[in-house]
C-alpha positions in Angstrom: 86.8 89.2 133.5 85.5 88.3 130.0 82.9 90.5 128.4 79.4 89.1 129.1 77.7 91.0 126.3 76.4 89.2 123.3 77.9 89.7 119.8 74.7 91.6 118.8 75.1 94.1 121.6 78.8 94.6 120.8 78.1 95.0 117.1 75.7 97.8 117.9 78.7 99.7 119.2 81.1 99.9 116.2 83.7 101.8 118.1 84.0 98.8 120.4 83.8 96.0 117.9 85.9 97.7 115.2 88.2 99.9 117.2 91.3 98.7 115.4 89.8 99.2 111.9 90.9 102.2 109.9 87.8 104.1 108.5 87.7 107.0 106.1 85.8 109.8 107.9 82.6 111.0 106.2 82.8 114.2 104.0 80.2 116.9 103.5 81.1 117.2 99.8 78.4 116.0 97.5 80.8 115.0 94.8 84.5 114.2 95.3 86.9 112.0 93.6 90.7 111.6 93.6 92.3 113.1 90.5 94.6 111.0 88.4 97.4 113.5 88.9 97.3 112.9 92.7 97.3 109.2 92.3 100.2 109.4 89.8 102.1 111.6 92.3 101.7 108.8 95.0 102.7 106.0 92.6 105.8 107.9 91.5 107.4 107.6 94.9 106.0 104.3 96.4 107.3 102.6 99.5 108.3 98.9 98.8 109.4 98.0 102.2 112.9 97.0 101.1 115.9 97.0 103.4 117.2 100.3 102.0 113.7 102.0 102.3 113.1 104.2 105.3 109.5 104.1 106.4 109.9 107.3 108.4 111.2 109.2 105.4 108.2 107.9 103.4 105.7 109.1 106.0 107.3 112.5 106.2 107.2 112.8 102.4 103.6 111.7 102.3 102.5 114.1 105.0 104.3 117.0 103.3 102.6 116.4 100.0 99.1 115.6 101.3 99.1 118.5 103.8 99.0 121.0 100.9 95.9 119.5 99.4 92.8 121.5 100.2 89.3 120.6 99.1 86.0 122.2 100.3 84.1 120.1 102.8 86.7 117.3 102.6 88.9 116.8 105.7 92.6 116.5 105.0 92.6 113.3 107.1 90.1 111.7 104.6 92.4 112.7 101.6 95.4 111.1 103.4 93.6 107.8 104.1 92.3 107.6 100.5 95.7 108.3 99.0 98.0 106.3 101.3 97.3 102.9 99.7 98.6 104.3 96.4 101.9 105.2 98.0 102.5 101.5 98.9 103.9 98.7 96.7 105.3 95.2 96.9 105.1 93.4 100.3 103.8 96.5 102.1 100.7 96.4 99.8 100.3 92.7 100.6 98.8 93.5 104.0 96.1 95.6 102.4 95.3 92.9 99.9 95.1 90.3 102.7 92.9 92.5 104.8 90.5 92.9 101.8 90.4 89.1 101.4 89.5 88.7 105.0 86.8 91.4 104.8 85.3 89.9 101.6 85.6 86.3 102.6 82.9 84.0 101.3 82.3 80.2 101.6 82.9 78.6 98.2 80.4 76.5 96.4 80.6 72.8 97.6 83.1 73.9 100.3 82.4 72.2 103.6 82.2 74.1 106.9 85.6 72.9 108.2 87.3 73.7 104.9 85.9 77.2 104.9 86.9 77.7 108.6 90.5 76.4 107.9 90.8 78.7 104.9 89.6 81.7 106.9 92.1 80.9 109.7 94.9 80.6 107.1 94.0 84.2 105.9 94.2 85.5 109.5 97.5 83.7 110.1 98.9 85.0 106.9 98.2 88.6 108.1 98.8 88.6 111.9 98.7 92.4 111.9 95.3 92.6 110.1 93.9 94.8 112.9 90.5 93.1 113.2 89.1 92.3 116.7 87.9 88.8 117.4 84.3 90.1 117.3 84.8 91.4 113.8 86.5 88.1 112.7 83.6 85.9 113.9 80.9 88.2 112.5 82.6 88.2 109.1 83.0 84.5 109.0 79.4 83.8 110.1 78.0 86.2 107.4 80.2 84.5 104.8 78.6 81.0 105.3 75.9 79.4 103.3 72.4 79.3 104.8 72.6 75.6 105.7 75.8 76.1 107.9 74.3 79.3 109.4 71.2 77.4 110.3 73.3 74.7 112.0 75.2 77.3 114.0 72.0 79.0 115.1 70.5 75.7 116.2 73.7 74.9 118.1 73.4 78.3 119.8 69.8 77.7 120.8 68.3 80.2 118.3 70.6 82.9 117.1 74.4 82.6 117.1 74.9 86.3 117.4 72.9 86.4 120.6 75.7 84.5 122.3 78.9 85.8 123.8 82.0 86.1 121.6 83.8 83.3 123.5 80.7 81.0 123.2 80.4 81.7 119.4 84.1 80.7 118.9 83.5 77.5 120.9 80.5 76.5 118.8 82.3 77.1 115.6 85.3 75.1 116.7 83.1 72.2 117.9 81.2 72.1 114.5 84.5 72.1 112.7 85.7 69.1 114.7 82.5 67.2 114.1 82.7 67.8 110.4 86.4 66.7 110.4 85.6 63.4 112.1 82.7 62.7 109.7 84.8 63.4 106.7 87.5 61.1 108.0 85.0 58.3 108.5 83.6 58.8 105.0 87.1 58.8 103.5 87.9 55.6 105.4 84.8 54.0 104.1 85.6 55.0 100.5 89.1 53.7 100.8 87.8 50.4 102.2 85.3 50.1 99.4 88.1 50.9 96.9 90.3 48.2 98.4 87.5 45.7 98.3 86.7 46.6 94.7 90.3 46.3 93.7 90.6 42.9 95.4 87.4 41.7 93.7 88.8 42.9 90.4 92.1 41.1 90.9 90.3 37.9 91.9 88.1 38.1 88.8 91.2 38.5 86.6 93.0 35.5 88.2 89.8 33.4 87.9 89.5 34.3 84.2 93.2 33.5 83.6 92.9 30.1 85.4 89.8 29.3 83.4 91.6 30.1 80.2 94.6 27.9 81.2 92.3 25.1 82.2 90.5 25.4 78.9 93.7 25.2 77.0 94.9 22.1 79.0 91.5 20.4 78.5 91.6 21.0 74.7 95.2 19.7 74.6 94.4 16.6 76.7 91.3 15.9 74.6 93.4 16.1 71.4 96.0 13.8 72.9 93.4 11.3 74.0 91.6 11.4 70.7 94.9 10.8 68.9 95.7 7.9 71.3 92.3 6.3 70.7 92.7 6.6 66.9 96.2 5.2 67.0 95.1 2.3 69.2 92.1 1.5 67.0 94.3 1.6 63.9 96.8 -0.8 65.5 94.1 -3.2 66.5 92.7 -3.2 63.0 96.1 -3.8 61.5 96.6 -6.7 63.9 93.3 -8.3 63.0 94.0 -8.1 59.3 97.4 -9.7 59.8 95.9 -12.5 61.8 93.2 -13.2 59.2 95.8 -13.3 56.4 97.9 -15.8 58.3 94.8 -18.1 58.8 94.2 -18.1 55.1 
């Protein structure tokens, strides 16, 4: 049976909503920082995830080194969690980077809702072993949106999106993404239609101009021919008249 609690109630219980997330335990030490020598020790023997690399050997080496590290008021488990990332490299570190991208996801300026949703899903698909529960995924996405899109989702939910169940929130987000997609397709279609009409009008204008130019040339030529013909005819008539008069004399 699906959980009937709202996202707000689930988020008040971090161990339920974030059970799969790895968290560094709190320390009692007022000031603590990893020394460069420890970080250099980790980076000197990094695990790249290559075919020849044995992950079990790397874990055994890591545990052996970190187990000897003792700091007052700092649990050894906290030291291990803070240092482990430095012991990874290459593709093995890619998972950590992708998880950080998911956690720090933000809707971009001028990015539509469906574009942000598609980009967020691409990040999740690129890292299928991200370890975030669906509750955490939806909460991260909602808080990454701009105020206008958050307002739309809250209105669609009846007041506050996070007061709805997780499955309801996912449905509302998917529905909004579909609506945005259809609207964008319509706008794109209209723009293409306008462009086509604009191009057609431009071509017609060019053809009309060309025809007018040709007509103008033909008209000028015909006028010149006619004028030449008239002049020639008049000259011939005048010559004939003079000849006739001379004969009469």
